[in-house]
N, CA, C and O atoms as a CHARMM CRD file, in Angstrom:
* protein
*
  360
    1    1 LEU  N    -16.63900  34.52900  51.43900 PROA 1      0.00000
    2    1 LEU  CA   -16.55400  33.51100  52.46800 PROA 1      0.00000
    3    1 LEU  C    -17.26200  32.23100  52.03000 PROA 1      0.00000
    4    1 LEU  O    -16.81500  31.12500  52.33300 PROA 1      0.00000
    5    2 GLU  N    -18.35100  32.39600  51.32700 PROA 2      0.00000
    6    2 GLU  CA   -19.08100  31.21300  50.88900 PROA 2      0.00000
    7    2 GLU  C    -18.23700  30.36500  49.93700 PROA 2      0.00000
    8    2 GLU  O    -18.26300  29.13700  50.01000 PROA 2      0.00000
    9    3 ALA  N    -17.49800  31.01300  49.05200 PROA 3      0.00000
   10    3 ALA  CA   -16.61500  30.27700  48.14100 PROA 3      0.00000
   11    3 ALA  C    -15.56700  29.50300  48.93800 PROA 3      0.00000
   12    3 ALA  O    -15.24100  28.36400  48.60100 PROA 3      0.00000
   13    4 HSD  N    -15.04500  30.11900  49.98700 PROA 4      0.00000
   14    4 HSD  CA   -14.05900  29.44800  50.84900 PROA 4      0.00000
   15    4 HSD  C    -14.70100  28.23300  51.52500 PROA 4      0.00000
   16    4 HSD  O    -14.10300  27.15800  51.57800 PROA 4      0.00000
   17    5 ARG  N    -15.89000  28.40700  52.02900 PROA 5      0.00000
   18    5 ARG  CA   -16.57600  27.28700  52.69100 PROA 5      0.00000
   19    5 ARG  C    -16.81600  26.13200  51.72500 PROA 5      0.00000
   20    5 ARG  O    -16.64200  24.96700  52.08500 PROA 5      0.00000
   21    6 LYS  N    -17.21300  26.45600  50.50800 PROA 6      0.00000
   22    6 LYS  CA   -17.45600  25.40500  49.51100 PROA 6      0.00000
   23    6 LYS  C    -16.15800  24.67100  49.16400 PROA 6      0.00000
   24    6 LYS  O    -16.14600  23.44600  49.04200 PROA 6      0.00000
   25    7 ARG  N    -15.08100  25.41500  49.00900 PROA 7      0.00000
   26    7 ARG  CA   -13.80000  24.78900  48.67100 PROA 7      0.00000
   27    7 ARG  C    -13.32100  23.91800  49.82400 PROA 7      0.00000
   28    7 ARG  O    -12.80400  22.82200  49.60800 PROA 7      0.00000
   29    8 ARG  N    -13.49500  24.40500  51.04400 PROA 8      0.00000
   30    8 ARG  CA   -13.11100  23.63100  52.23100 PROA 8      0.00000
   31    8 ARG  C    -13.92300  22.33600  52.28900 PROA 8      0.00000
   32    8 ARG  O    -13.37600  21.27700  52.59800 PROA 8      0.00000
   33    9 ALA  N    -15.21600  22.41000  51.99500 PROA 9      0.00000
   34    9 ALA  CA   -16.07500  21.22000  51.99100 PROA 9      0.00000
   35    9 ALA  C    -15.60100  20.22500  50.93000 PROA 9      0.00000
   36    9 ALA  O    -15.62800  19.01600  51.15800 PROA 9      0.00000
   37   10 TYR  N    -15.17300  20.72600  49.78200 PROA 10     0.00000
   38   10 TYR  CA   -14.66200  19.86800  48.71300 PROA 10     0.00000
   39   10 TYR  C    -13.44800  19.07500  49.20300 PROA 10     0.00000
   40   10 TYR  O    -13.38800  17.86000  49.01400 PROA 10     0.00000
   41   11 PHE  N    -12.48800  19.74900  49.82800 PROA 11     0.00000
   42   11 PHE  CA   -11.29300  19.05900  50.31700 PROA 11     0.00000
   43   11 PHE  C    -11.63700  18.10300  51.45800 PROA 11     0.00000
   44   11 PHE  O    -11.08200  17.00900  51.55100 PROA 11     0.00000
   45   12 LYS  N    -12.54600  18.52200  52.31400 PROA 12     0.00000
   46   12 LYS  CA   -12.95100  17.69300  53.44600 PROA 12     0.00000
   47   12 LYS  C    -13.59800  16.39400  52.96300 PROA 12     0.00000
   48   12 LYS  O    -13.42700  15.33800  53.57300 PROA 12     0.00000
   49   13 GLU  N    -14.33800  16.48900  51.86900 PROA 13     0.00000
   50   13 GLU  CA   -14.98800  15.32000  51.27500 PROA 13     0.00000
   51   13 GLU  C    -13.96800  14.23200  50.91000 PROA 13     0.00000
   52   13 GLU  O    -14.28200  13.04200  50.92400 PROA 13     0.00000
   53   14 PHE  N    -12.75400  14.65700  50.58600 PROA 14     0.00000
   54   14 PHE  CA   -11.70300  13.71600  50.21300 PROA 14     0.00000
   55   14 PHE  C    -10.76100  13.39200  51.36900 PROA 14     0.00000
   56   14 PHE  O     -9.69300  12.81500  51.16500 PROA 14     0.00000
   57   15 GLY  N    -11.16100  13.76600  52.58000 PROA 15     0.00000
   58   15 GLY  CA   -10.39000  13.40100  53.76600 PROA 15     0.00000
   59   15 GLY  C     -9.36500  14.41300  54.22000 PROA 15     0.00000
   60   15 GLY  O     -8.60700  14.14400  55.15200 PROA 15     0.00000
   61   16 ALA  N     -9.32200  15.57100  53.58400 PROA 16     0.00000
   62   16 ALA  CA    -8.34400  16.57800  53.99100 PROA 16     0.00000
   63   16 ALA  C     -8.70800  17.13400  55.36100 PROA 16     0.00000
   64   16 ALA  O     -9.88200  17.22800  55.72100 PROA 16     0.00000
   65   17 THR  N     -7.68900  17.49500  56.10700 PROA 17     0.00000
   66   17 THR  CA    -7.89300  18.13100  57.40500 PROA 17     0.00000
   67   17 THR  C     -7.08400  19.41100  57.45300 PROA 17     0.00000
   68   17 THR  O     -6.18700  19.61800  56.63500 PROA 17     0.00000
   69   18 SER  N     -7.39100  20.24800  58.38400 PROA 18     0.00000
   70   18 SER  CA    -6.61100  21.47200  58.56700 PROA 18     0.00000
   71   18 SER  C     -6.37800  21.65800  60.06100 PROA 18     0.00000
   72   18 SER  O     -7.05400  21.06400  60.90100 PROA 18     0.00000
   73   19 SER  N     -5.41400  22.48700  60.35400 PROA 19     0.00000
   74   19 SER  CA    -5.14400  22.78300  61.75300 PROA 19     0.00000
   75   19 SER  C     -4.76800  24.24700  61.88100 PROA 19     0.00000
   76   19 SER  O     -4.37500  24.88500  60.90500 PROA 19     0.00000
   77   20 ASP  N     -4.89000  24.76300  63.06600 PROA 20     0.00000
   78   20 ASP  CA    -4.60100  26.15800  63.33700 PROA 20     0.00000
   79   20 ASP  C     -3.38200  26.21400  64.23800 PROA 20     0.00000
   80   20 ASP  O     -3.39400  25.69300  65.35300 PROA 20     0.00000
   81   21 HSD  N     -2.34400  26.84300  63.75200 PROA 21     0.00000
   82   21 HSD  CA    -1.11600  26.98300  64.53800 PROA 21     0.00000
   83   21 HSD  C     -1.01300  28.42800  64.99800 PROA 21     0.00000
   84   21 HSD  O     -0.25600  29.21500  64.43000 PROA 21     0.00000
   85   22 GLY  N     -1.76900  28.77000  66.01600 PROA 22     0.00000
   86   22 GLY  CA    -1.78300  30.13500  66.49800 PROA 22     0.00000
   87   22 GLY  C     -0.54300  30.47400  67.30900 PROA 22     0.00000
   88   22 GLY  O      0.06800  29.60300  67.93000 PROA 22     0.00000
   89   23 HSD  N     -0.18600  31.72800  67.29500 PROA 23     0.00000
   90   23 HSD  CA     0.92600  32.22900  68.09400 PROA 23     0.00000
   91   23 HSD  C      0.37800  33.25300  69.06900 PROA 23     0.00000
   92   23 HSD  O     -0.56200  33.97800  68.74200 PROA 23     0.00000
   93   24 PRO  N      0.94500  33.32300  70.24700 PROA 24     0.00000
   94   24 PRO  CA     0.44100  34.28500  71.22700 PROA 24     0.00000
   95   24 PRO  C      0.66400  35.73800  70.80000 PROA 24     0.00000
   96   24 PRO  O     -0.05700  36.63000  71.24800 PROA 24     0.00000
   97   25 THR  N      1.66000  35.98500  69.93500 PROA 25     0.00000
   98   25 THR  CA     1.91500  37.34100  69.43100 PROA 25     0.00000
   99   25 THR  C      2.32300  37.24200  67.96700 PROA 25     0.00000
  100   25 THR  O      2.57400  36.15300  67.45100 PROA 25     0.00000
  101   26 ALA  N      2.38500  38.37000  67.32100 PROA 26     0.00000
  102   26 ALA  CA     2.87900  38.42700  65.94400 PROA 26     0.00000
  103   26 ALA  C      4.30000  38.96600  65.90900 PROA 26     0.00000
  104   26 ALA  O      4.76400  39.43400  64.87000 PROA 26     0.00000
  105   27 ASP  N      4.99100  38.90200  67.03900 PROA 27     0.00000
  106   27 ASP  CA     6.37000  39.38800  67.10600 PROA 27     0.00000
  107   27 ASP  C      7.26600  38.55700  66.19600 PROA 27     0.00000
  108   27 ASP  O      7.09700  37.34300  66.07500 PROA 27     0.00000
  109   28 THR  N      8.21200  39.22400  65.56400 PROA 28     0.00000
  110   28 THR  CA     9.21700  38.54200  64.75800 PROA 28     0.00000
  111   28 THR  C     10.59600  38.99500  65.21900 PROA 28     0.00000
  112   28 THR  O     10.74000  40.03500  65.86200 PROA 28     0.00000
  113   29 ALA  N     11.59700  38.20700  64.88300 PROA 29     0.00000
  114   29 ALA  CA    12.98200  38.54700  65.19300 PROA 29     0.00000
  115   29 ALA  C     13.80800  38.23500  63.95300 PROA 29     0.00000
  116   29 ALA  O     13.38000  37.46200  63.09500 PROA 29     0.00000
  117   30 ASN  N     14.97000  38.82400  63.86000 PROA 30     0.00000
  118   30 ASN  CA    15.83800  38.57000  62.71700 PROA 30     0.00000
  119   30 ASN  C     17.26900  38.38600  63.22500 PROA 30     0.00000
  120   30 ASN  O     18.14100  39.22900  63.01900 PROA 30     0.00000
  121   31 LEU  N     17.47300  37.25700  63.89300 PROA 31     0.00000
  122   31 LEU  CA    18.77000  36.97100  64.49200 PROA 31     0.00000
  123   31 LEU  C     19.77800  36.52100  63.45000 PROA 31     0.00000
  124   31 LEU  O     19.41300  36.01000  62.39100 PROA 31     0.00000
  125   32 SER  N     21.03900  36.71500  63.76100 PROA 32     0.00000
  126   32 SER  CA    22.09600  36.16600  62.90100 PROA 32     0.00000
  127   32 SER  C     22.03000  34.64500  62.98600 PROA 32     0.00000
  128   32 SER  O     21.41900  34.10200  63.90700 PROA 32     0.00000
  129   33 ASP  N     22.64700  33.96200  62.04400 PROA 33     0.00000
  130   33 ASP  CA    22.65000  32.49600  62.07600 PROA 33     0.00000
  131   33 ASP  C     23.25700  31.97700  63.37700 PROA 33     0.00000
  132   33 ASP  O     22.75600  31.01600  63.96100 PROA 33     0.00000
  133   34 THR  N     24.32400  32.60800  63.82200 PROA 34     0.00000
  134   34 THR  CA    24.99100  32.18300  65.05400 PROA 34     0.00000
  135   34 THR  C     24.08300  32.38300  66.26500 PROA 34     0.00000
  136   34 THR  O     23.94700  31.48600  67.09700 PROA 34     0.00000
  137   35 ALA  N     23.46900  33.54800  66.36200 PROA 35     0.00000
  138   35 ALA  CA    22.58300  33.83100  67.49500 PROA 35     0.00000
  139   35 ALA  C     21.36000  32.91100  67.46900 PROA 35     0.00000
  140   35 ALA  O     20.90900  32.45100  68.51800 PROA 35     0.00000
  141   36 ALA  N     20.82600  32.64300  66.28600 PROA 36     0.00000
  142   36 ALA  CA    19.66900  31.74700  66.17300 PROA 36     0.00000
  143   36 ALA  C     20.04500  30.33700  66.62300 PROA 36     0.00000
  144   36 ALA  O     19.26500  29.67700  67.31000 PROA 36     0.00000
  145   37 GLN  N     21.23200  29.87600  66.24000 PROA 37     0.00000
  146   37 GLN  CA    21.67000  28.53800  66.64100 PROA 37     0.00000
  147   37 GLN  C     21.86700  28.45800  68.15100 PROA 37     0.00000
  148   37 GLN  O     21.49100  27.46400  68.77400 PROA 37     0.00000
  149   38 GLU  N     22.45200  29.49500  68.74100 PROA 38     0.00000
  150   38 GLU  CA    22.64500  29.52100  70.19400 PROA 38     0.00000
  151   38 GLU  C     21.30000  29.50100  70.91900 PROA 38     0.00000
  152   38 GLU  O     21.13100  28.79500  71.91300 PROA 38     0.00000
  153   39 LEU  N     20.35200  30.27800  70.41500 PROA 39     0.00000
  154   39 LEU  CA    19.02500  30.29800  71.01100 PROA 39     0.00000
  155   39 LEU  C     18.36200  28.92900  70.87700 PROA 39     0.00000
  156   39 LEU  O     17.78900  28.42300  71.84200 PROA 39     0.00000
  157   40 PHE  N     18.43400  28.33400  69.70400 PROA 40     0.00000
  158   40 PHE  CA    17.85800  27.01200  69.47400 PROA 40     0.00000
  159   40 PHE  C     18.45700  25.98700  70.43500 PROA 40     0.00000
  160   40 PHE  O     17.73500  25.18400  71.02700 PROA 40     0.00000
  161   41 ASP  N     19.76900  26.02200  70.58400 PROA 41     0.00000
  162   41 ASP  CA    20.43500  25.08800  71.50400 PROA 41     0.00000
  163   41 ASP  C     19.94300  25.28000  72.93700 PROA 41     0.00000
  164   41 ASP  O     19.71900  24.30500  73.65400 PROA 41     0.00000
  165   42 SER  N     19.77600  26.52000  73.34800 PROA 42     0.00000
  166   42 SER  CA    19.30100  26.80800  74.69600 PROA 42     0.00000
  167   42 SER  C     17.87800  26.28500  74.89600 PROA 42     0.00000
  168   42 SER  O     17.56400  25.70300  75.93400 PROA 42     0.00000
  169   43 ILE  N     17.03800  26.49200  73.91300 PROA 43     0.00000
  170   43 ILE  CA    15.65200  26.00800  73.99000 PROA 43     0.00000
  171   43 ILE  C     15.62900  24.48300  74.04500 PROA 43     0.00000
  172   43 ILE  O     14.87000  23.89700  74.81700 PROA 43     0.00000
  173   44 ARG  N     16.45400  23.84700  73.23300 PROA 44     0.00000
  174   44 ARG  CA    16.50800  22.37100  73.23300 PROA 44     0.00000
  175   44 ARG  C     16.99200  21.81900  74.56100 PROA 44     0.00000
  176   44 ARG  O     16.61800  20.71200  74.94900 PROA 44     0.00000
  177   45 ARG  N     17.82700  22.58800  75.26400 PROA 45     0.00000
  178   45 ARG  CA    18.30200  22.15500  76.58900 PROA 45     0.00000
  179   45 ARG  C     17.22600  22.36700  77.64800 PROA 45     0.00000
  180   45 ARG  O     17.41400  21.98200  78.80200 PROA 45     0.00000
  181   46 GLY  N     16.08200  22.98500  77.26500 PROA 46     0.00000
  182   46 GLY  CA    14.98600  23.15900  78.21400 PROA 46     0.00000
  183   46 GLY  C     14.96800  24.49600  78.93200 PROA 46     0.00000
  184   46 GLY  O     14.51600  24.58500  80.07300 PROA 46     0.00000
  185   47 SER  N     15.45300  25.52600  78.27500 PROA 47     0.00000
  186   47 SER  CA    15.47100  26.85100  78.89500 PROA 47     0.00000
  187   47 SER  C     14.11000  27.21800  79.46800 PROA 47     0.00000
  188   47 SER  O     13.07700  27.03300  78.82300 PROA 47     0.00000
  189   48 GLU  N     14.12500  27.73700  80.68300 PROA 48     0.00000
  190   48 GLU  CA    12.90500  28.20900  81.33800 PROA 48     0.00000
  191   48 GLU  C     12.79800  29.73200  81.24100 PROA 48     0.00000
  192   48 GLU  O     11.84400  30.32300  81.74700 PROA 48     0.00000
  193   49 ASP  N     13.77600  30.36200  80.59100 PROA 49     0.00000
  194   49 ASP  CA    13.79100  31.82400  80.46900 PROA 49     0.00000
  195   49 ASP  C     12.69100  32.26400  79.50100 PROA 49     0.00000
  196   49 ASP  O     12.76100  31.98800  78.30400 PROA 49     0.00000
  197   50 GLU  N     11.67800  32.95000  80.03100 PROA 50     0.00000
  198   50 GLU  CA    10.53200  33.34700  79.20800 PROA 50     0.00000
  199   50 GLU  C     10.95000  34.28600  78.07600 PROA 50     0.00000
  200   50 GLU  O     10.35900  34.24900  76.99600 PROA 50     0.00000
  201   51 ARG  N     11.96100  35.12700  78.30900 PROA 51     0.00000
  202   51 ARG  CA    12.43700  36.01600  77.22600 PROA 51     0.00000
  203   51 ARG  C     12.99600  35.20100  76.06700 PROA 51     0.00000
  204   51 ARG  O     12.73800  35.51100  74.90400 PROA 51     0.00000
  205   52 GLU  N     13.76300  34.15700  76.38500 PROA 52     0.00000
  206   52 GLU  CA    14.30600  33.28700  75.33000 PROA 52     0.00000
  207   52 GLU  C     13.19300  32.56400  74.59400 PROA 52     0.00000
  208   52 GLU  O     13.23800  32.42600  73.37200 PROA 52     0.00000
  209   53 ARG  N     12.20200  32.10500  75.32600 PROA 53     0.00000
  210   53 ARG  CA    11.09300  31.37800  74.71100 PROA 53     0.00000
  211   53 ARG  C     10.30500  32.28800  73.76000 PROA 53     0.00000
  212   53 ARG  O      9.91400  31.85900  72.67400 PROA 53     0.00000
  213   54 LYS  N     10.07200  33.53900  74.16300 PROA 54     0.00000
  214   54 LYS  CA     9.38700  34.50700  73.29800 PROA 54     0.00000
  215   54 LYS  C     10.23400  34.82800  72.07700 PROA 54     0.00000
  216   54 LYS  O      9.71800  34.92100  70.96300 PROA 54     0.00000
  217   55 LEU  N     11.53500  34.99800  72.28900 PROA 55     0.00000
  218   55 LEU  CA    12.43400  35.29400  71.17400 PROA 55     0.00000
  219   55 LEU  C     12.47800  34.11600  70.19600 PROA 55     0.00000
  220   55 LEU  O     12.52400  34.32000  68.98300 PROA 55     0.00000
  221   56 PHE  N     12.46500  32.90700  70.71100 PROA 56     0.00000
  222   56 PHE  CA    12.46000  31.72200  69.85100 PROA 56     0.00000
  223   56 PHE  C     11.20300  31.70200  68.97400 PROA 56     0.00000
  224   56 PHE  O     11.28900  31.46900  67.76800 PROA 56     0.00000
  225   57 ARG  N     10.04300  31.94600  69.57700 PROA 57     0.00000
  226   57 ARG  CA     8.79800  31.97300  68.78600 PROA 57     0.00000
  227   57 ARG  C      8.86400  33.06300  67.71700 PROA 57     0.00000
  228   57 ARG  O      8.43100  32.85400  66.58300 PROA 57     0.00000
  229   58 ALA  N      9.40200  34.21400  68.07800 PROA 58     0.00000
  230   58 ALA  CA     9.52200  35.31900  67.11600 PROA 58     0.00000
  231   58 ALA  C     10.46000  34.94900  65.97500 PROA 58     0.00000
  232   58 ALA  O     10.17900  35.25400  64.81600 PROA 58     0.00000
  233   59 GLN  N     11.55400  34.30500  66.28800 PROA 59     0.00000
  234   59 GLN  CA    12.50100  33.89700  65.24400 PROA 59     0.00000
  235   59 GLN  C     11.88600  32.82300  64.35000 PROA 59     0.00000
  236   59 GLN  O     12.11300  32.81800  63.14000 PROA 59     0.00000
  237   60 MET  N     11.11800  31.92400  64.93300 PROA 60     0.00000
  238   60 MET  CA    10.48200  30.88200  64.12100 PROA 60     0.00000
  239   60 MET  C      9.49700  31.47800  63.11900 PROA 60     0.00000
  240   60 MET  O      9.39400  30.97900  61.99800 PROA 60     0.00000
  241   61 LEU  N      8.77700  32.52400  63.48900 PROA 61     0.00000
  242   61 LEU  CA     7.89100  33.18300  62.52900 PROA 61     0.00000
  243   61 LEU  C      8.69600  33.74900  61.36100 PROA 61     0.00000
  244   61 LEU  O      8.27400  33.66200  60.20800 PROA 61     0.00000
  245   62 THR  N      9.85100  34.32800  61.66600 PROA 62     0.00000
  246   62 THR  CA    10.71400  34.85900  60.61000 PROA 62     0.00000
  247   62 THR  C     11.21500  33.73800  59.70800 PROA 62     0.00000
  248   62 THR  O     11.22500  33.87400  58.48500 PROA 62     0.00000
  249   63 GLU  N     11.62800  32.63100  60.31600 PROA 63     0.00000
  250   63 GLU  CA    12.14100  31.50900  59.51300 PROA 63     0.00000
  251   63 GLU  C     11.05100  30.93300  58.61000 PROA 63     0.00000
  252   63 GLU  O     11.31900  30.58900  57.45900 PROA 63     0.00000
  253   64 MET  N      9.83600  30.82700  59.12100 PROA 64     0.00000
  254   64 MET  CA     8.72800  30.31500  58.29100 PROA 64     0.00000
  255   64 MET  C      8.44600  31.27300  57.14300 PROA 64     0.00000
  256   64 MET  O      8.16100  30.83400  56.02900 PROA 64     0.00000
  257   65 ALA  N      8.52000  32.56900  57.39600 PROA 65     0.00000
  258   65 ALA  CA     8.30000  33.55400  56.33300 PROA 65     0.00000
  259   65 ALA  C      9.38100  33.43200  55.26100 PROA 65     0.00000
  260   65 ALA  O      9.09100  33.57400  54.07300 PROA 65     0.00000
  261   66 LYS  N     10.62400  33.17000  55.66800 PROA 66     0.00000
  262   66 LYS  CA    11.71100  32.97900  54.69200 PROA 66     0.00000
  263   66 LYS  C     11.42800  31.77900  53.79100 PROA 66     0.00000
  264   66 LYS  O     11.64500  31.84000  52.58100 PROA 66     0.00000
  265   67 ILE  N     10.94700  30.70200  54.37800 PROA 67     0.00000
  266   67 ILE  CA    10.64200  29.49100  53.60200 PROA 67     0.00000
  267   67 ILE  C      9.54100  29.78100  52.59400 PROA 67     0.00000
  268   67 ILE  O      9.64500  29.40900  51.42500 PROA 67     0.00000
  269   68 ILE  N      8.49500  30.44000  53.04700 PROA 68     0.00000
  270   68 ILE  CA     7.38200  30.75700  52.15200 PROA 68     0.00000
  271   68 ILE  C      7.84900  31.66800  51.02800 PROA 68     0.00000
  272   68 ILE  O      7.47400  31.47000  49.87300 PROA 68     0.00000
  273   69 ARG  N      8.65800  32.65900  51.35500 PROA 69     0.00000
  274   69 ARG  CA     9.17800  33.57700  50.33000 PROA 69     0.00000
  275   69 ARG  C      9.99500  32.81700  49.28900 PROA 69     0.00000
  276   69 ARG  O      9.87400  33.08100  48.09300 PROA 69     0.00000
  277   70 ARG  N     10.81900  31.88300  49.73300 PROA 70     0.00000
  278   70 ARG  CA    11.62100  31.09400  48.77900 PROA 70     0.00000
  279   70 ARG  C     10.72900  30.23500  47.90200 PROA 70     0.00000
  280   70 ARG  O     10.95900  30.12500  46.69800 PROA 70     0.00000
  281   71 LEU  N      9.71600  29.62600  48.49500 PROA 71     0.00000
  282   71 LEU  CA     8.80300  28.79900  47.70500 PROA 71     0.00000
  283   71 LEU  C      8.11000  29.61600  46.63100 PROA 71     0.00000
  284   71 LEU  O      8.01900  29.18900  45.48000 PROA 71     0.00000
  285   72 PHE  N      7.61900  30.79200  47.00700 PROA 72     0.00000
  286   72 PHE  CA     6.91900  31.61700  46.03000 PROA 72     0.00000
  287   72 PHE  C      7.86900  32.15900  44.97300 PROA 72     0.00000
  288   72 PHE  O      7.49700  32.25400  43.80300 PROA 72     0.00000
  289   73 SER  N      9.08500  32.51600  45.36100 PROA 73     0.00000
  290   73 SER  CA    10.00300  33.06500  44.36400 PROA 73     0.00000
  291   73 SER  C     10.43600  31.98600  43.37500 PROA 73     0.00000
  292   73 SER  O     10.62100  32.28000  42.19400 PROA 73     0.00000
  293   74 ARG  N     10.60000  30.74700  43.83000 PROA 74     0.00000
  294   74 ARG  CA    10.94700  29.65400  42.92100 PROA 74     0.00000
  295   74 ARG  C      9.82900  29.34700  41.94700 PROA 74     0.00000
  296   74 ARG  O     10.07200  29.01000  40.78800 PROA 74     0.00000
  297   75 ASN  N      8.61500  29.46600  42.42100 PROA 75     0.00000
  298   75 ASN  CA     7.47200  29.09600  41.60800 PROA 75     0.00000
  299   75 ASN  C      6.82100  30.27000  40.90600 PROA 75     0.00000
  300   75 ASN  O      5.80600  30.09500  40.23200 PROA 75     0.00000
  301   76 SER  N      7.38100  31.46600  41.04800 PROA 76     0.00000
  302   76 SER  CA     6.70400  32.63700  40.49900 PROA 76     0.00000
  303   76 SER  C      6.59600  32.58700  38.98300 PROA 76     0.00000
  304   76 SER  O      5.56500  32.97600  38.43400 PROA 76     0.00000
  305   77 ALA  N      7.62700  32.12000  38.29100 PROA 77     0.00000
  306   77 ALA  CA     7.55400  32.04700  36.82600 PROA 77     0.00000
  307   77 ALA  C      6.48200  31.05000  36.40000 PROA 77     0.00000
  308   77 ALA  O      5.70300  31.32400  35.48700 PROA 77     0.00000
  309   78 ALA  N      6.44200  29.90700  37.05400 PROA 78     0.00000
  310   78 ALA  CA     5.43100  28.90100  36.72600 PROA 78     0.00000
  311   78 ALA  C      4.03300  29.41000  37.06700 PROA 78     0.00000
  312   78 ALA  O      3.07600  29.15800  36.33500 PROA 78     0.00000
  313   79 THR  N      3.92400  30.12700  38.18300 PROA 79     0.00000
  314   79 THR  CA     2.62700  30.66900  38.57900 PROA 79     0.00000
  315   79 THR  C      2.14700  31.70200  37.57700 PROA 79     0.00000
  316   79 THR  O      0.98700  31.68000  37.16400 PROA 79     0.00000
  317   80 ARG  N      3.05200  32.62300  37.17600 PROA 80     0.00000
  318   80 ARG  CA     2.66900  33.64200  36.19400 PROA 80     0.00000
  319   80 ARG  C      2.24800  32.98900  34.89000 PROA 80     0.00000
  320   80 ARG  O      1.28000  33.42200  34.26600 PROA 80     0.00000
  321   81 ALA  N      2.96200  31.95300  34.47000 PROA 81     0.00000
  322   81 ALA  CA     2.63200  31.26300  33.22800 PROA 81     0.00000
  323   81 ALA  C      1.26300  30.60500  33.31500 PROA 81     0.00000
  324   81 ALA  O      0.48200  30.66500  32.36500 PROA 81     0.00000
  325   82 SER  N      0.96900  29.97900  34.44700 PROA 82     0.00000
  326   82 SER  CA    -0.32900  29.29500  34.57100 PROA 82     0.00000
  327   82 SER  C     -1.47500  30.30100  34.64100 PROA 82     0.00000
  328   82 SER  O     -2.57300  30.02800  34.15800 PROA 82     0.00000
  329   83 ILE  N     -1.22600  31.44300  35.23100 PROA 83     0.00000
  330   83 ILE  CA    -2.27200  32.46900  35.32500 PROA 83     0.00000
  331   83 ILE  C     -2.54800  33.07100  33.95100 PROA 83     0.00000
  332   83 ILE  O     -3.68900  33.39500  33.62200 PROA 83     0.00000
  333   84 SER  N     -1.49800  33.21600  33.15700 PROA 84     0.00000
  334   84 SER  CA    -1.66600  33.87100  31.86600 PROA 84     0.00000
  335   84 SER  C     -2.28100  32.95400  30.80400 PROA 84     0.00000
  336   84 SER  O     -2.78000  33.43500  29.78700 PROA 84     0.00000
  337   85 ARG  N     -2.24700  31.65400  31.03200 PROA 85     0.00000
  338   85 ARG  CA    -2.87000  30.72500  30.08300 PROA 85     0.00000
  339   85 ARG  C     -4.38100  30.75400  30.23700 PROA 85     0.00000
  340   85 ARG  O     -4.89400  30.73700  31.35600 PROA 85     0.00000
  341   86 PRO  N     -5.08600  30.79700  29.13700 PROA 86     0.00000
  342   86 PRO  CA    -6.53900  30.75800  29.27000 PROA 86     0.00000
  343   86 PRO  C     -6.99200  29.39800  29.78700 PROA 86     0.00000
  344   86 PRO  O     -6.47900  28.35800  29.37400 PROA 86     0.00000
  345   87 GLY  N     -7.93300  29.42500  30.67000 PROA 87     0.00000
  346   87 GLY  CA    -8.45100  28.18200  31.21800 PROA 87     0.00000
  347   87 GLY  C     -9.90900  28.00000  30.85200 PROA 87     0.00000
  348   87 GLY  O    -10.49300  28.82800  30.15300 PROA 87     0.00000
  349   88 PRO  N    -10.48500  26.92900  31.32000 PROA 88     0.00000
  350   88 PRO  CA   -11.90300  26.68700  31.01600 PROA 88     0.00000
  351   88 PRO  C    -12.77800  27.73600  31.69400 PROA 88     0.00000
  352   88 PRO  O    -12.45500  28.22400  32.77700 PROA 88     0.00000
  353   89 THR  N    -13.84200  28.06000  31.07000 PROA 89     0.00000
  354   89 THR  CA   -14.78500  28.99000  31.68500 PROA 89     0.00000
  355   89 THR  C    -15.87900  28.19400  32.35100 PROA 89     0.00000
  356   89 THR  O    -16.18900  27.07700  31.93600 PROA 89     0.00000
  357   90 MET  N    -16.45800  28.76200  33.37400 PROA 90     0.00000
  358   90 MET  CA   -17.51300  28.05400  34.10800 PROA 90     0.00000
  359   90 MET  C    -18.85400  28.66600  33.81500 PROA 90     0.00000
  360   90 MET  O    -19.87000  28.20900  34.33900 PROA 90     0.00000
């Protein structure tokens, strides 16, 4: 934890900020593209249906996970290469 605090202080020194995007649950959903679009359209129209709102949050967690997975898979070769290169010792 101390290493994390020191690194956070380093970034903060240069003006970096962070934010917490908490979710009320860790529920996820895996809707088809069509169902996800229909749900999104309903939410954009201002749906007051709490079930739809919960399902939307669950689907958004899934979509964010897909993005992260794609980012890591694209960069995995570069990441492995950088890890395997010897770096400076401290």
